[in-house]
N, C-alpha and C positions, 0 to 999 in steps of 0.2 A: 504494500500500500504506499503510495506517495501522493501527496497533495501539496503543491507548492503555491506560496503566496508572496506578494511583494511588500517589503517595508520601505517606505519613502524616507529619504534622508536629505538634510539640508547642507549645502556648502561642502559636499564631499566628505561629510563627517560621519565615518562609519561608527565610531564609538557613541556619538550622540544619538544616531539612529537606533543602535542596539539598546542603549539605555532607555530610550522612549518605548521600544517594543517591550522590554522587560517590565517597565512600569505599567504599560497597558495590560500586559498579561496578568499582573497582580490585581489591577483595579477592575477588570471585566470578568474575572473567573472567581472560583471559590478558593484560590490558593491563599493560604494564610501566611506563608513565609517563603523566602527564597535564599538558598545558599549560593553565593557568588563571590568571586574575587573582588575585594573592596579595599580602597585606600585607607590606611590608618593614619592617626594623628602624627605618628613618627614619620620623619621625612623619607620619601621614596620607599615606603614599605607597603606592600600589597599582599593581603592574606584573605583566605576564604572567611566570609562572615555571614551569619544568619540575619536576614533583614525582613522585618515584618511591616515596615512602613515604605510604601512605594516612593515617597519623596526622598528617601535616603539612597535611592538607586542612582542619584546624580553622582555618587562617590564610587559606584561600581566601575571596575575597569578589567573586564574579562579578556580584552584584546591586547593588554599590555604583555610584553615579553617577560614579565616577572613571573616566577614560578617557585616560590619559596617552599611550598609543601604540596603534596598530592592530596586533594580534597576527598578522596574516596574513604579514608578512615573517618573523617568528620561525618560524612553522609551515612556511613554504616552505623555510627553511634546514634545518629538522629532517627534512623529507621529500624533500629533493632527491635523495638516494640511498637505496636500500633500507636500512632500519634494522636489519633482522634480528629485529624484534620489533614488537608492536602498541603504538600510541600513541593516546591520546585528546586531544581539544582542545575546551575549552569556549569558545565564541565568540559574539559578537554577530552579528546578521544582516549588518551591513556588513563585518565581518571575514570572514565566510564568502564573501560575494560577492567580496571582494578576493582571497581565497585561490584561489577558482575561476578568476579571471582569471590569476593567476600560474601555475596548473597548465596553462592553455592555452598559456602561453609556455615550458613545460617548466622552470619554476623551482621547482616543487613537484609532489608526487604525492598522489593521494587514496588509493592503496593503503596498507595498514597503518595508516591513521589513521581513527578513529571520531570524527566531529564531533558534539558535543553543542551544539545551538544553543538560545539563550534568547530568549524574547520580550523586546524591548528598548524601554523608554519613552523612551530617550535618556540623555544624560549632561550633566554640568556642565563648564564650562571648568575648566582646572587651577586658576586663581585662585579661581573661585567654589566649587570643591570644597573647597579648603583652608579657606575661610571657613565653609562649611557644616559640615564636620567639626569645626571648632573650637567650634561651638555645642553640641556633644554631649560627654558624658563619655567615651564609647567609640565606636569605629568601628561596632561592632555596633548601637548605638543610632542612629547616623547612617544606616546602611543600612536599619534597620527603619522609620525616619521616612520615608525616601525611598520605600520599597516601599509603605507604607500609602497614600501619595499617588498614586504612579504606577500601581499595580495595583488601585486602588479603583474605584468605580463611575464616577468622573469623572476619568480620568487627565489630561484637559486642564487640570485645576486646577494640575498641577505643571509644565505645559509652559512657562510664562513664564520659568522660571529656567534652562531648558535651553540648551545651546550652539546657536547659530543653525542649523548644519547639521542638528542633531537635530530642531529644530522643523519643518524642511522635509522630513524623511526620510519617504518613502512605502513603505518596506519594513521595518516593525517586527517581522515574524515570520520565523523561520528556515526558510523553505520548502525549502532544499536541504541541510539538516542530515541526518545519519543518525538522530539522536535529538533531538526537539524538546521543550523544557520549556515547557509552556503556563502562562502567568501572567496574561495579560489575562483579565479577567472572573472570576477565581477568588476565592473566599472563603477566607481563610487557615484558617478552621475546618474546611474541607472537604479540606484537603491540596492537593497539587499534582498535575498531570497530566503524564506523559511519554508521547510518542508516537513510535513507530518509523515513520520515513518511507522507509526503504530496507531491503533484505535484510540488510545489515550491522547496521543498528540493531536489526532484529527479532531477529537471532541473539544480539546482546549482551543485550537485555532478557529473552530467553527463560529465561536462567539465573539471574535475580534473584528469582524467586518473588514477583513483585508481583501485586496484585489488578487485574483489568480495571476500566476506568473509562471514563465518557463525558466528552467535552470539557466545560469549564465552561459552564454554562447561558447565561451572559451574554457569552460570548466574542465571538461574531459582532457583537453590538450594540456592545460596547466598541471592537472593532477598526474597525468601520465609522465610528464617531464619530471615532476618531483619524485615519483616512485622510481623512475629509472635511475636518477642520481642517488637516491637514498639506498636503493638496493645494492649499488656498488659500494657505498659507505658501510652498509651492514655486513656484506661479505668480507670487506677488509677488516672490520672490527672483530669479527668472529674467527678469523683465520688463525689456525693453530690451537683453537679451544677444543676441538673434537679429536 
């Protein structure tokens, strides 16, 4: 099942458009809280936070190349017992895969959680992220710079600065999410595409009054290029381990 819809954005601002979509998701559905990468009061620190007020999503920054912790453990703890309400979690593909493995061990539950997955170009190491952020006046500017490189026509141009594990990751898209935010191959002037991959995702998006959309025209070409390069990196990184 796939149902794609368009998210309009202003001034080529991918992050602003995504924040608006997440806020709409909370306001127009029965979701009571959202786990999402959020800026802390400490300078240049971004960590997963549980947000219950959509107004606070102005501090959400899931497109930043910061990746201090994998949020799968936090989501497993939040879902280990029935919460009595609906929860959303905005995750990278590797976090979704880790959470799925934890559910197999009965350490978390997919019930009552809607997973919003993002195309992921990778992230920087903690040290490199702080240095990168310091080169910009604001974290919004830092995220915009990274997105322009990572989601442009040649995302490989940004790959050299990524953490080693990210350069070898061959799962950059969120295939097992309920809702996928498609970024690879998208032109910011065209908006973003969200895709319902499950019945739960379809039910959530149905109430948002979004316009139908086709996937970004260059999406497959861009993803194929990423996979080809990362497959070589993966083979190089595992050489001699078997």
